[in-house]
Structure formats: C-alpha cells, structure tokens
All heavy atoms as atom14 arrays in JSON, in Angstrom:
{
  "sequence": "MSNAKLQRIYVPTKPDAPFNVIYATKENDWIENYVHYYTGAVLGNSLNPNSCFSS",
  "atom14_mask": [
    [1, 1, 1, 1, 1, 1, 1, 1, 0, 0, 0, 0, 0, 0],
    [1, 1, 1, 1, 1, 1, 0, 0, 0, 0, 0, 0, 0, 0],
    [1, 1, 1, 1, 1, 1, 1, 1, 0, 0, 0, 0, 0, 0],
    [1, 1, 1, 1, 1, 0, 0, 0, 0, 0, 0, 0, 0, 0],
    [1, 1, 1, 1, 1, 1, 1, 1, 1, 0, 0, 0, 0, 0],
    [1, 1, 1, 1, 1, 1, 1, 1, 0, 0, 0, 0, 0, 0],
    [1, 1, 1, 1, 1, 1, 1, 1, 1, 0, 0, 0, 0, 0],
    [1, 1, 1, 1, 1, 1, 1, 1, 1, 1, 1, 0, 0, 0],
    [1, 1, 1, 1, 1, 1, 1, 1, 0, 0, 0, 0, 0, 0],
    [1, 1, 1, 1, 1, 1, 1, 1, 1, 1, 1, 1, 0, 0],
    [1, 1, 1, 1, 1, 1, 1, 0, 0, 0, 0, 0, 0, 0],
    [1, 1, 1, 1, 1, 1, 1, 0, 0, 0, 0, 0, 0, 0],
    [1, 1, 1, 1, 1, 1, 1, 0, 0, 0, 0, 0, 0, 0],
    [1, 1, 1, 1, 1, 1, 1, 1, 1, 0, 0, 0, 0, 0],
    [1, 1, 1, 1, 1, 1, 1, 0, 0, 0, 0, 0, 0, 0],
    [1, 1, 1, 1, 1, 1, 1, 1, 0, 0, 0, 0, 0, 0],
    [1, 1, 1, 1, 1, 0, 0, 0, 0, 0, 0, 0, 0, 0],
    [1, 1, 1, 1, 1, 1, 1, 0, 0, 0, 0, 0, 0, 0],
    [1, 1, 1, 1, 1, 1, 1, 1, 1, 1, 1, 0, 0, 0],
    [1, 1, 1, 1, 1, 1, 1, 1, 0, 0, 0, 0, 0, 0],
    [1, 1, 1, 1, 1, 1, 1, 0, 0, 0, 0, 0, 0, 0],
    [1, 1, 1, 1, 1, 1, 1, 1, 0, 0, 0, 0, 0, 0],
    [1, 1, 1, 1, 1, 1, 1, 1, 1, 1, 1, 1, 0, 0],
    [1, 1, 1, 1, 1, 0, 0, 0, 0, 0, 0, 0, 0, 0],
    [1, 1, 1, 1, 1, 1, 1, 0, 0, 0, 0, 0, 0, 0],
    [1, 1, 1, 1, 1, 1, 1, 1, 1, 0, 0, 0, 0, 0],
    [1, 1, 1, 1, 1, 1, 1, 1, 1, 0, 0, 0, 0, 0],
    [1, 1, 1, 1, 1, 1, 1, 1, 0, 0, 0, 0, 0, 0],
    [1, 1, 1, 1, 1, 1, 1, 1, 0, 0, 0, 0, 0, 0],
    [1, 1, 1, 1, 1, 1, 1, 1, 1, 1, 1, 1, 1, 1],
    [1, 1, 1, 1, 1, 1, 1, 1, 0, 0, 0, 0, 0, 0],
    [1, 1, 1, 1, 1, 1, 1, 1, 1, 0, 0, 0, 0, 0],
    [1, 1, 1, 1, 1, 1, 1, 1, 0, 0, 0, 0, 0, 0],
    [1, 1, 1, 1, 1, 1, 1, 1, 1, 1, 1, 1, 0, 0],
    [1, 1, 1, 1, 1, 1, 1, 0, 0, 0, 0, 0, 0, 0],
    [1, 1, 1, 1, 1, 1, 1, 1, 1, 1, 0, 0, 0, 0],
    [1, 1, 1, 1, 1, 1, 1, 1, 1, 1, 1, 1, 0, 0],
    [1, 1, 1, 1, 1, 1, 1, 1, 1, 1, 1, 1, 0, 0],
    [1, 1, 1, 1, 1, 1, 1, 0, 0, 0, 0, 0, 0, 0],
    [1, 1, 1, 1, 0, 0, 0, 0, 0, 0, 0, 0, 0, 0],
    [1, 1, 1, 1, 1, 0, 0, 0, 0, 0, 0, 0, 0, 0],
    [1, 1, 1, 1, 1, 1, 1, 0, 0, 0, 0, 0, 0, 0],
    [1, 1, 1, 1, 1, 1, 1, 1, 0, 0, 0, 0, 0, 0],
    [1, 1, 1, 1, 0, 0, 0, 0, 0, 0, 0, 0, 0, 0],
    [1, 1, 1, 1, 1, 1, 1, 1, 0, 0, 0, 0, 0, 0],
    [1, 1, 1, 1, 1, 1, 0, 0, 0, 0, 0, 0, 0, 0],
    [1, 1, 1, 1, 1, 1, 1, 1, 0, 0, 0, 0, 0, 0],
    [1, 1, 1, 1, 1, 1, 1, 1, 0, 0, 0, 0, 0, 0],
    [1, 1, 1, 1, 1, 1, 1, 0, 0, 0, 0, 0, 0, 0],
    [1, 1, 1, 1, 1, 1, 1, 1, 0, 0, 0, 0, 0, 0],
    [1, 1, 1, 1, 1, 1, 0, 0, 0, 0, 0, 0, 0, 0],
    [1, 1, 1, 1, 1, 1, 0, 0, 0, 0, 0, 0, 0, 0],
    [1, 1, 1, 1, 1, 1, 1, 1, 1, 1, 1, 0, 0, 0],
    [1, 1, 1, 1, 1, 1, 0, 0, 0, 0, 0, 0, 0, 0],
    [1, 1, 1, 1, 1, 1, 0, 0, 0, 0, 0, 0, 0, 0]
  ],
  "atom14_positions": [
    [[-21.1, 34.82, 50.81], [-21.78, 36.07, 50.58], [-21.18, 37.17, 51.47], [-21.76, 38.21, 51.64], [-23.27, 35.9, 50.85], [-24.08, 37.0, 50.25], [-25.8, 36.57, 50.05], [-26.47, 37.16, 51.57], [0.0, 0.0, 0.0], [0.0, 0.0, 0.0], [0.0, 0.0, 0.0], [0.0, 0.0, 0.0], [0.0, 0.0, 0.0], [0.0, 0.0, 0.0]],
    [[-20.01, 36.96, 52.0], [-19.41, 37.95, 52.88], [-19.0, 39.22, 52.14], [-18.89, 40.28, 52.74], [-18.21, 37.35, 53.59], [-17.23, 36.97, 52.65], [0.0, 0.0, 0.0], [0.0, 0.0, 0.0], [0.0, 0.0, 0.0], [0.0, 0.0, 0.0], [0.0, 0.0, 0.0], [0.0, 0.0, 0.0], [0.0, 0.0, 0.0], [0.0, 0.0, 0.0]],
    [[-18.77, 39.13, 50.83], [-18.41, 40.31, 50.04], [-19.62, 41.02, 49.46], [-19.46, 41.99, 48.73], [-17.46, 39.92, 48.91], [-16.13, 39.44, 49.44], [-15.68, 39.89, 50.48], [-15.52, 38.52, 48.74], [0.0, 0.0, 0.0], [0.0, 0.0, 0.0], [0.0, 0.0, 0.0], [0.0, 0.0, 0.0], [0.0, 0.0, 0.0], [0.0, 0.0, 0.0]],
    [[-20.8, 40.53, 49.76], [-22.02, 41.1, 49.19], [-22.39, 42.41, 49.89], [-22.19, 42.57, 51.08], [-23.17, 40.11, 49.31], [0.0, 0.0, 0.0], [0.0, 0.0, 0.0], [0.0, 0.0, 0.0], [0.0, 0.0, 0.0], [0.0, 0.0, 0.0], [0.0, 0.0, 0.0], [0.0, 0.0, 0.0], [0.0, 0.0, 0.0], [0.0, 0.0, 0.0]],
    [[-22.94, 43.32, 49.09], [-23.42, 44.59, 49.63], [-24.9, 44.73, 49.32], [-25.34, 44.39, 48.22], [-22.66, 45.75, 49.01], [-21.2, 45.77, 49.41], [-20.51, 46.99, 48.86], [-19.05, 46.98, 49.28], [-18.36, 48.17, 48.84], [0.0, 0.0, 0.0], [0.0, 0.0, 0.0], [0.0, 0.0, 0.0], [0.0, 0.0, 0.0], [0.0, 0.0, 0.0]],
    [[-25.64, 45.24, 50.29], [-27.06, 45.45, 50.09], [-27.28, 46.43, 48.95], [-26.71, 47.51, 48.93], [-27.7, 45.97, 51.37], [-29.2, 46.24, 51.3], [-29.96, 44.96, 51.02], [-29.66, 46.88, 52.58], [0.0, 0.0, 0.0], [0.0, 0.0, 0.0], [0.0, 0.0, 0.0], [0.0, 0.0, 0.0], [0.0, 0.0, 0.0], [0.0, 0.0, 0.0]],
    [[-28.1, 46.03, 47.99], [-28.39, 46.86, 46.82], [-29.78, 47.48, 46.93], [-29.94, 48.66, 46.75], [-28.27, 46.02, 45.56], [-28.35, 46.78, 44.27], [-27.12, 47.63, 44.02], [-26.06, 47.37, 44.53], [-27.28, 48.67, 43.23], [0.0, 0.0, 0.0], [0.0, 0.0, 0.0], [0.0, 0.0, 0.0], [0.0, 0.0, 0.0], [0.0, 0.0, 0.0]],
    [[-30.79, 46.62, 47.2], [-32.19, 47.09, 47.25], [-33.02, 46.19, 48.15], [-32.72, 45.03, 48.34], [-32.83, 47.03, 45.86], [-32.23, 47.96, 44.9], [-33.02, 47.99, 43.62], [-32.41, 49.02, 42.8], [-32.31, 48.97, 41.5], [-32.79, 47.95, 40.85], [-31.73, 49.93, 40.84], [0.0, 0.0, 0.0], [0.0, 0.0, 0.0], [0.0, 0.0, 0.0]],
    [[-34.11, 46.78, 48.65], [-35.13, 46.02, 49.36], [-36.47, 46.37, 48.72], [-36.82, 47.55, 48.65], [-35.17, 46.36, 50.86], [-33.85, 45.99, 51.52], [-36.34, 45.63, 51.55], [-33.76, 46.39, 52.96], [0.0, 0.0, 0.0], [0.0, 0.0, 0.0], [0.0, 0.0, 0.0], [0.0, 0.0, 0.0], [0.0, 0.0, 0.0], [0.0, 0.0, 0.0]],
    [[-37.16, 45.35, 48.24], [-38.48, 45.56, 47.67], [-39.53, 45.17, 48.7], [-39.57, 44.04, 49.17], [-38.67, 44.71, 46.41], [-37.84, 45.19, 45.25], [-36.69, 44.5, 44.87], [-38.19, 46.32, 44.53], [-35.92, 44.94, 43.8], [-37.42, 46.77, 43.47], [-36.29, 46.07, 43.11], [-35.53, 46.51, 42.06], [0.0, 0.0, 0.0], [0.0, 0.0, 0.0]],
    [[-40.37, 46.12, 49.05], [-41.45, 45.89, 50.02], [-42.59, 45.2, 49.28], [-42.97, 45.61, 48.18], [-41.91, 47.23, 50.62], [-43.05, 47.04, 51.58], [-40.73, 47.92, 51.31], [0.0, 0.0, 0.0], [0.0, 0.0, 0.0], [0.0, 0.0, 0.0], [0.0, 0.0, 0.0], [0.0, 0.0, 0.0], [0.0, 0.0, 0.0], [0.0, 0.0, 0.0]],
    [[-43.18, 44.16, 49.88], [-44.24, 43.44, 49.2], [-45.51, 44.28, 49.03], [-45.79, 45.17, 49.83], [-44.5, 42.24, 50.12], [-43.97, 42.64, 51.44], [-42.87, 43.61, 51.19], [0.0, 0.0, 0.0], [0.0, 0.0, 0.0], [0.0, 0.0, 0.0], [0.0, 0.0, 0.0], [0.0, 0.0, 0.0], [0.0, 0.0, 0.0], [0.0, 0.0, 0.0]],
    [[-46.27, 43.97, 47.99], [-47.53, 44.66, 47.75], [-48.69, 44.02, 48.5], [-49.73, 44.63, 48.67], [-47.86, 44.69, 46.25], [-47.89, 43.36, 45.76], [-46.82, 45.5, 45.49], [0.0, 0.0, 0.0], [0.0, 0.0, 0.0], [0.0, 0.0, 0.0], [0.0, 0.0, 0.0], [0.0, 0.0, 0.0], [0.0, 0.0, 0.0], [0.0, 0.0, 0.0]],
    [[-48.51, 42.77, 48.93], [-49.52, 42.07, 49.72], [-48.97, 41.87, 51.13], [-47.77, 41.63, 51.3], [-49.84, 40.71, 49.1], [-50.47, 40.82, 47.73], [-50.77, 39.45, 47.18], [-51.37, 39.56, 45.79], [-51.65, 38.24, 45.24], [0.0, 0.0, 0.0], [0.0, 0.0, 0.0], [0.0, 0.0, 0.0], [0.0, 0.0, 0.0], [0.0, 0.0, 0.0]],
    [[-49.82, 41.92, 52.15], [-49.33, 41.84, 53.53], [-48.67, 40.52, 53.91], [-47.86, 40.47, 54.81], [-50.57, 42.09, 54.38], [-51.73, 41.93, 53.48], [-51.25, 42.14, 52.07], [0.0, 0.0, 0.0], [0.0, 0.0, 0.0], [0.0, 0.0, 0.0], [0.0, 0.0, 0.0], [0.0, 0.0, 0.0], [0.0, 0.0, 0.0], [0.0, 0.0, 0.0]],
    [[-48.99, 39.43, 53.2], [-48.39, 38.14, 53.55], [-47.32, 37.68, 52.55], [-46.87, 36.55, 52.59], [-49.48, 37.07, 53.67], [-50.27, 36.91, 52.38], [-50.17, 37.76, 51.49], [-51.01, 35.91, 52.29], [0.0, 0.0, 0.0], [0.0, 0.0, 0.0], [0.0, 0.0, 0.0], [0.0, 0.0, 0.0], [0.0, 0.0, 0.0], [0.0, 0.0, 0.0]],
    [[-46.9, 38.56, 51.66], [-45.87, 38.23, 50.67], [-44.47, 38.51, 51.26], [-44.32, 39.35, 52.14], [-46.07, 39.05, 49.41], [0.0, 0.0, 0.0], [0.0, 0.0, 0.0], [0.0, 0.0, 0.0], [0.0, 0.0, 0.0], [0.0, 0.0, 0.0], [0.0, 0.0, 0.0], [0.0, 0.0, 0.0], [0.0, 0.0, 0.0], [0.0, 0.0, 0.0]],
    [[-43.45, 37.79, 50.77], [-42.11, 38.01, 51.29], [-41.48, 39.29, 50.75], [-41.86, 39.79, 49.69], [-41.33, 36.79, 50.78], [-42.05, 36.4, 49.54], [-43.5, 36.71, 49.79], [0.0, 0.0, 0.0], [0.0, 0.0, 0.0], [0.0, 0.0, 0.0], [0.0, 0.0, 0.0], [0.0, 0.0, 0.0], [0.0, 0.0, 0.0], [0.0, 0.0, 0.0]],
    [[-40.5, 39.81, 51.5], [-39.67, 40.91, 51.02], [-38.65, 40.33, 50.05], [-38.22, 39.19, 50.21], [-38.89, 41.54, 52.19], [-39.72, 42.44, 53.05], [-40.54, 41.95, 54.03], [-39.65, 43.81, 52.87], [-41.29, 42.79, 54.82], [-40.4, 44.67, 53.66], [-41.22, 44.15, 54.64], [0.0, 0.0, 0.0], [0.0, 0.0, 0.0], [0.0, 0.0, 0.0]],
    [[-38.26, 41.08, 49.05], [-37.17, 40.7, 48.17], [-35.98, 41.59, 48.5], [-36.07, 42.81, 48.42], [-37.55, 40.89, 46.7], [-38.61, 39.9, 46.27], [-39.12, 39.15, 47.07], [-38.95, 39.92, 45.01], [0.0, 0.0, 0.0], [0.0, 0.0, 0.0], [0.0, 0.0, 0.0], [0.0, 0.0, 0.0], [0.0, 0.0, 0.0], [0.0, 0.0, 0.0]],
    [[-34.88, 40.96, 48.91], [-33.68, 41.69, 49.3], [-32.6, 41.36, 48.28], [-32.26, 40.2, 48.08], [-33.24, 41.28, 50.72], [-32.01, 42.05, 51.14], [-34.38, 41.51, 51.72], [0.0, 0.0, 0.0], [0.0, 0.0, 0.0], [0.0, 0.0, 0.0], [0.0, 0.0, 0.0], [0.0, 0.0, 0.0], [0.0, 0.0, 0.0], [0.0, 0.0, 0.0]],
    [[-32.08, 42.38, 47.63], [-31.1, 42.21, 46.55], [-29.71, 42.6, 47.05], [-29.52, 43.69, 47.6], [-31.45, 43.1, 45.34], [-32.92, 42.95, 44.96], [-30.52, 42.83, 44.17], [-33.33, 41.59, 44.51], [0.0, 0.0, 0.0], [0.0, 0.0, 0.0], [0.0, 0.0, 0.0], [0.0, 0.0, 0.0], [0.0, 0.0, 0.0], [0.0, 0.0, 0.0]],
    [[-28.74, 41.69, 46.84], [-27.35, 41.95, 47.18], [-26.51, 41.97, 45.91], [-26.72, 41.15, 45.02], [-26.79, 40.84, 48.08], [-27.4, 40.81, 49.45], [-28.47, 40.0, 49.74], [-26.87, 41.61, 50.46], [-29.02, 39.97, 51.01], [-27.42, 41.59, 51.73], [-28.49, 40.76, 51.99], [-29.03, 40.75, 53.25], [0.0, 0.0, 0.0], [0.0, 0.0, 0.0]],
    [[-25.57, 42.87, 45.83], [-24.6, 42.91, 44.74], [-23.33, 42.22, 45.22], [-22.88, 42.45, 46.35], [-24.3, 44.34, 44.35], [0.0, 0.0, 0.0], [0.0, 0.0, 0.0], [0.0, 0.0, 0.0], [0.0, 0.0, 0.0], [0.0, 0.0, 0.0], [0.0, 0.0, 0.0], [0.0, 0.0, 0.0], [0.0, 0.0, 0.0], [0.0, 0.0, 0.0]],
    [[-22.75, 41.36, 44.39], [-21.54, 40.63, 44.76], [-20.46, 40.82, 43.71], [-20.74, 41.23, 42.58], [-21.82, 39.13, 44.9], [-22.12, 38.6, 43.61], [-22.94, 38.84, 45.86], [0.0, 0.0, 0.0], [0.0, 0.0, 0.0], [0.0, 0.0, 0.0], [0.0, 0.0, 0.0], [0.0, 0.0, 0.0], [0.0, 0.0, 0.0], [0.0, 0.0, 0.0]],
    [[-19.25, 40.48, 44.09], [-18.14, 40.52, 43.13], [-18.16, 39.3, 42.22], [-17.82, 39.38, 41.06], [-16.8, 40.6, 43.87], [-16.61, 41.91, 44.57], [-15.26, 41.97, 45.25], [-15.09, 43.3, 45.95], [-13.8, 43.39, 46.63], [0.0, 0.0, 0.0], [0.0, 0.0, 0.0], [0.0, 0.0, 0.0], [0.0, 0.0, 0.0], [0.0, 0.0, 0.0]],
    [[-18.58, 38.15, 42.76], [-18.59, 36.91, 41.99], [-19.77, 36.84, 41.02], [-19.65, 36.38, 39.9], [-18.64, 35.7, 42.92], [-17.44, 35.57, 43.82], [-17.53, 36.44, 45.07], [-18.63, 36.91, 45.41], [-16.48, 36.67, 45.68], [0.0, 0.0, 0.0], [0.0, 0.0, 0.0], [0.0, 0.0, 0.0], [0.0, 0.0, 0.0], [0.0, 0.0, 0.0]],
    [[-20.93, 37.27, 41.49], [-22.15, 37.28, 40.67], [-22.61, 38.72, 40.56], [-22.24, 39.56, 41.37], [-23.26, 36.46, 41.33], [-22.91, 35.0, 41.42], [-22.34, 34.44, 40.51], [-23.24, 34.38, 42.54], [0.0, 0.0, 0.0], [0.0, 0.0, 0.0], [0.0, 0.0, 0.0], [0.0, 0.0, 0.0], [0.0, 0.0, 0.0], [0.0, 0.0, 0.0]],
    [[-23.42, 38.99, 39.58], [-23.95, 40.35, 39.47], [-24.86, 40.69, 40.64], [-24.81, 41.78, 41.18], [-24.71, 40.53, 38.16], [-23.78, 40.45, 36.97], [-22.6, 40.77, 37.12], [-24.27, 40.09, 35.89], [0.0, 0.0, 0.0], [0.0, 0.0, 0.0], [0.0, 0.0, 0.0], [0.0, 0.0, 0.0], [0.0, 0.0, 0.0], [0.0, 0.0, 0.0]],
    [[-25.7, 39.74, 41.06], [-26.64, 40.0, 42.16], [-27.17, 38.68, 42.7], [-27.14, 37.66, 42.04], [-27.79, 40.87, 41.71], [-28.55, 40.31, 40.55], [-28.28, 40.5, 39.23], [-29.68, 39.43, 40.58], [-29.17, 39.82, 38.45], [-30.05, 39.15, 39.25], [-30.42, 38.87, 41.61], [-31.11, 38.32, 38.93], [-31.49, 38.04, 41.29], [-31.82, 37.79, 39.96]],
    [[-27.65, 38.75, 43.94], [-28.34, 37.63, 44.58], [-29.63, 38.19, 45.16], [-29.62, 39.22, 45.84], [-27.5, 37.02, 45.72], [-26.2, 36.46, 45.18], [-28.29, 35.94, 46.45], [-25.23, 36.04, 46.27], [0.0, 0.0, 0.0], [0.0, 0.0, 0.0], [0.0, 0.0, 0.0], [0.0, 0.0, 0.0], [0.0, 0.0, 0.0], [0.0, 0.0, 0.0]],
    [[-30.72, 37.51, 44.89], [-32.03, 37.93, 45.4], [-32.46, 36.95, 46.48], [-32.54, 35.76, 46.25], [-33.05, 37.97, 44.28], [-34.41, 38.44, 44.71], [-35.38, 38.6, 43.56], [-35.04, 38.22, 42.43], [-36.48, 39.11, 43.79], [0.0, 0.0, 0.0], [0.0, 0.0, 0.0], [0.0, 0.0, 0.0], [0.0, 0.0, 0.0], [0.0, 0.0, 0.0]],
    [[-32.72, 37.46, 47.69], [-33.22, 36.64, 48.79], [-34.68, 36.96, 49.03], [-35.09, 38.11, 48.96], [-32.44, 36.92, 50.08], [-31.07, 36.31, 50.06], [-30.9, 35.16, 49.71], [-30.08, 37.1, 50.42], [0.0, 0.0, 0.0], [0.0, 0.0, 0.0], [0.0, 0.0, 0.0], [0.0, 0.0, 0.0], [0.0, 0.0, 0.0], [0.0, 0.0, 0.0]],
    [[-35.45, 35.93, 49.35], [-36.86, 36.07, 49.68], [-36.98, 35.91, 51.19], [-36.64, 34.87, 51.74], [-37.68, 35.03, 48.94], [-37.36, 35.01, 47.47], [-36.57, 34.0, 46.93], [-37.78, 36.04, 46.63], [-36.25, 33.99, 45.58], [-37.46, 36.04, 45.29], [-36.69, 35.01, 44.78], [-36.34, 35.03, 43.45], [0.0, 0.0, 0.0], [0.0, 0.0, 0.0]],
    [[-37.44, 36.97, 51.87], [-37.43, 37.02, 53.33], [-38.87, 37.06, 53.86], [-39.67, 37.89, 53.41], [-36.64, 38.26, 53.81], [-36.63, 38.33, 55.32], [-35.22, 38.23, 53.26], [0.0, 0.0, 0.0], [0.0, 0.0, 0.0], [0.0, 0.0, 0.0], [0.0, 0.0, 0.0], [0.0, 0.0, 0.0], [0.0, 0.0, 0.0], [0.0, 0.0, 0.0]],
    [[-39.16, 36.19, 54.83], [-40.48, 36.13, 55.43], [-40.83, 37.47, 56.06], [-40.02, 38.06, 56.78], [-40.52, 35.01, 56.49], [-41.89, 34.73, 57.0], [-42.43, 35.43, 58.05], [-42.83, 33.85, 56.58], [-43.65, 34.97, 58.28], [-43.91, 34.01, 57.39], [0.0, 0.0, 0.0], [0.0, 0.0, 0.0], [0.0, 0.0, 0.0], [0.0, 0.0, 0.0]],
    [[-42.02, 37.95, 55.82], [-42.46, 39.28, 56.25], [-42.52, 39.44, 57.76], [-42.4, 40.54, 58.27], [-43.83, 39.61, 55.64], [-44.94, 38.69, 56.11], [-45.75, 39.03, 57.17], [-45.16, 37.46, 55.48], [-46.75, 38.18, 57.61], [-46.15, 36.61, 55.9], [-46.95, 36.97, 56.97], [-47.93, 36.12, 57.4], [0.0, 0.0, 0.0], [0.0, 0.0, 0.0]],
    [[-42.72, 38.37, 58.52], [-42.89, 38.48, 59.96], [-41.65, 38.01, 60.74], [-41.18, 38.68, 61.63], [-44.12, 37.7, 60.41], [-44.43, 37.83, 61.89], [-44.96, 39.02, 62.4], [-44.17, 36.79, 62.76], [-45.22, 39.16, 63.75], [-44.44, 36.92, 64.12], [-44.96, 38.1, 64.6], [-45.22, 38.24, 65.93], [0.0, 0.0, 0.0], [0.0, 0.0, 0.0]],
    [[-41.13, 36.84, 60.37], [-40.03, 36.26, 61.14], [-38.65, 36.72, 60.68], [-37.69, 36.61, 61.43], [-40.06, 34.73, 61.04], [-39.81, 34.34, 59.68], [-41.39, 34.17, 61.52], [0.0, 0.0, 0.0], [0.0, 0.0, 0.0], [0.0, 0.0, 0.0], [0.0, 0.0, 0.0], [0.0, 0.0, 0.0], [0.0, 0.0, 0.0], [0.0, 0.0, 0.0]],
    [[-38.55, 37.17, 59.45], [-37.24, 37.55, 58.91], [-36.45, 36.37, 58.4], [-35.3, 36.52, 57.97], [0.0, 0.0, 0.0], [0.0, 0.0, 0.0], [0.0, 0.0, 0.0], [0.0, 0.0, 0.0], [0.0, 0.0, 0.0], [0.0, 0.0, 0.0], [0.0, 0.0, 0.0], [0.0, 0.0, 0.0], [0.0, 0.0, 0.0], [0.0, 0.0, 0.0]],
    [[-37.03, 35.18, 58.42], [-36.35, 33.98, 57.93], [-36.17, 34.07, 56.42], [-37.07, 34.5, 55.7], [-37.15, 32.74, 58.29], [0.0, 0.0, 0.0], [0.0, 0.0, 0.0], [0.0, 0.0, 0.0], [0.0, 0.0, 0.0], [0.0, 0.0, 0.0], [0.0, 0.0, 0.0], [0.0, 0.0, 0.0], [0.0, 0.0, 0.0], [0.0, 0.0, 0.0]],
    [[-35.01, 33.63, 55.94], [-34.76, 33.58, 54.5], [-35.47, 32.34, 53.95], [-35.2, 31.21, 54.37], [-33.25, 33.54, 54.19], [-33.01, 33.38, 52.7], [-32.58, 34.8, 54.71], [0.0, 0.0, 0.0], [0.0, 0.0, 0.0], [0.0, 0.0, 0.0], [0.0, 0.0, 0.0], [0.0, 0.0, 0.0], [0.0, 0.0, 0.0], [0.0, 0.0, 0.0]],
    [[-36.39, 32.56, 53.02], [-37.18, 31.47, 52.45], [-36.49, 30.81, 51.27], [-36.76, 29.66, 50.96], [-38.54, 32.01, 52.0], [-39.37, 32.67, 53.1], [-40.6, 33.32, 52.5], [-39.74, 31.66, 54.15], [0.0, 0.0, 0.0], [0.0, 0.0, 0.0], [0.0, 0.0, 0.0], [0.0, 0.0, 0.0], [0.0, 0.0, 0.0], [0.0, 0.0, 0.0]],
    [[-35.61, 31.53, 50.61], [-34.9, 31.01, 49.45], [-34.16, 32.15, 48.79], [-34.19, 33.28, 49.25], [0.0, 0.0, 0.0], [0.0, 0.0, 0.0], [0.0, 0.0, 0.0], [0.0, 0.0, 0.0], [0.0, 0.0, 0.0], [0.0, 0.0, 0.0], [0.0, 0.0, 0.0], [0.0, 0.0, 0.0], [0.0, 0.0, 0.0], [0.0, 0.0, 0.0]],
    [[-33.47, 31.83, 47.69], [-32.75, 32.86, 46.97], [-32.62, 32.5, 45.51], [-32.96, 31.4, 45.09], [-31.39, 33.14, 47.61], [-30.48, 31.93, 47.59], [-30.3, 31.3, 46.58], [-29.92, 31.62, 48.73], [0.0, 0.0, 0.0], [0.0, 0.0, 0.0], [0.0, 0.0, 0.0], [0.0, 0.0, 0.0], [0.0, 0.0, 0.0], [0.0, 0.0, 0.0]],
    [[-32.1, 33.43, 44.73], [-31.99, 33.23, 43.29], [-30.91, 32.21, 42.92], [-30.88, 31.71, 41.81], [-31.7, 34.56, 42.59], [-30.5, 35.13, 43.09], [0.0, 0.0, 0.0], [0.0, 0.0, 0.0], [0.0, 0.0, 0.0], [0.0, 0.0, 0.0], [0.0, 0.0, 0.0], [0.0, 0.0, 0.0], [0.0, 0.0, 0.0], [0.0, 0.0, 0.0]],
    [[-30.01, 31.89, 43.86], [-28.98, 30.88, 43.59], [-29.53, 29.48, 43.69], [-29.03, 28.56, 43.08], [-27.81, 31.04, 44.58], [-27.06, 32.35, 44.51], [-25.99, 32.38, 45.58], [-26.45, 32.54, 43.13], [0.0, 0.0, 0.0], [0.0, 0.0, 0.0], [0.0, 0.0, 0.0], [0.0, 0.0, 0.0], [0.0, 0.0, 0.0], [0.0, 0.0, 0.0]],
    [[-30.58, 29.3, 44.49], [-31.21, 28.0, 44.68], [-32.72, 28.17, 44.66], [-33.38, 28.07, 45.69], [-30.74, 27.36, 46.0], [-31.17, 25.93, 46.12], [-31.74, 25.36, 45.2], [-30.93, 25.35, 47.27], [0.0, 0.0, 0.0], [0.0, 0.0, 0.0], [0.0, 0.0, 0.0], [0.0, 0.0, 0.0], [0.0, 0.0, 0.0], [0.0, 0.0, 0.0]],
    [[-33.31, 28.47, 43.49], [-34.74, 28.79, 43.43], [-35.66, 27.66, 43.85], [-36.8, 27.89, 44.23], [-34.97, 29.16, 41.97], [-33.81, 28.62, 41.22], [-32.67, 28.52, 42.2], [0.0, 0.0, 0.0], [0.0, 0.0, 0.0], [0.0, 0.0, 0.0], [0.0, 0.0, 0.0], [0.0, 0.0, 0.0], [0.0, 0.0, 0.0], [0.0, 0.0, 0.0]],
    [[-35.18, 26.42, 43.83], [-36.02, 25.28, 44.23], [-36.29, 25.25, 45.72], [-37.19, 24.59, 46.18], [-35.41, 23.96, 43.8], [-35.38, 23.83, 42.29], [-36.24, 24.37, 41.6], [-34.39, 23.14, 41.78], [0.0, 0.0, 0.0], [0.0, 0.0, 0.0], [0.0, 0.0, 0.0], [0.0, 0.0, 0.0], [0.0, 0.0, 0.0], [0.0, 0.0, 0.0]],
    [[-35.49, 25.99, 46.51], [-35.69, 25.98, 47.96], [-36.73, 26.98, 48.41], [-37.13, 26.99, 49.56], [-34.36, 26.28, 48.67], [-33.99, 27.61, 48.47], [0.0, 0.0, 0.0], [0.0, 0.0, 0.0], [0.0, 0.0, 0.0], [0.0, 0.0, 0.0], [0.0, 0.0, 0.0], [0.0, 0.0, 0.0], [0.0, 0.0, 0.0], [0.0, 0.0, 0.0]],
    [[-37.18, 27.84, 47.55], [-38.12, 28.91, 47.91], [-39.45, 28.33, 48.36], [-40.01, 27.45, 47.73], [-38.38, 29.83, 46.74], [-36.95, 30.8, 46.32], [0.0, 0.0, 0.0], [0.0, 0.0, 0.0], [0.0, 0.0, 0.0], [0.0, 0.0, 0.0], [0.0, 0.0, 0.0], [0.0, 0.0, 0.0], [0.0, 0.0, 0.0], [0.0, 0.0, 0.0]],
    [[-39.89, 28.83, 49.5], [-41.21, 28.55, 50.02], [-41.45, 27.07, 50.28], [-42.56, 26.62, 50.3], [-42.29, 29.08, 49.08], [-42.02, 30.49, 48.65], [-41.61, 30.78, 47.37], [-42.14, 31.54, 49.55], [-41.35, 32.09, 46.97], [-41.87, 32.83, 49.17], [-41.48, 33.11, 47.88], [0.0, 0.0, 0.0], [0.0, 0.0, 0.0], [0.0, 0.0, 0.0]],
    [[-40.39, 26.31, 50.49], [-40.57, 24.89, 50.82], [-40.89, 24.76, 52.3], [-40.48, 25.57, 53.11], [-39.32, 24.09, 50.47], [-38.22, 24.54, 51.21], [0.0, 0.0, 0.0], [0.0, 0.0, 0.0], [0.0, 0.0, 0.0], [0.0, 0.0, 0.0], [0.0, 0.0, 0.0], [0.0, 0.0, 0.0], [0.0, 0.0, 0.0], [0.0, 0.0, 0.0]],
    [[-41.62, 23.74, 52.63], [-41.98, 23.56, 54.04], [-41.06, 22.59, 54.73], [-40.3, 21.91, 54.17], [-43.42, 23.09, 54.14], [-43.63, 21.95, 53.34], [0.0, 0.0, 0.0], [0.0, 0.0, 0.0], [0.0, 0.0, 0.0], [0.0, 0.0, 0.0], [0.0, 0.0, 0.0], [0.0, 0.0, 0.0], [0.0, 0.0, 0.0], [0.0, 0.0, 0.0]]
  ]
}
C-alpha cells in the first residue's frame, strides 16, 4: 500500500463506530480501512473483509 494516496475519511455517525478511511491505489481502484475511533488501530479492510471487528 506504499503507492496509496488518502482519498477520503468518513467520520462515524455513532460515537463508538469506526472511521472509514479510503485510499486510492494504482493496483486497485480503492481500499477501505476500518479504524478504531479511540486507539487508531486498523480493524480490517475491504481487501480482507473477514478480518473486520474480529477479537
């Protein structure tokens, strides 16, 4: 993801929901990351949706 550029950040509508951070890449049209609202930890992304919100 070194060639990725920040495209958008969606602020959550609920206080405990993750941020959605969208990157544009040359290889893929976009990658969406789900980021924890407090810690900043990446919870998952659109490339591996099964990893989202796993404990």
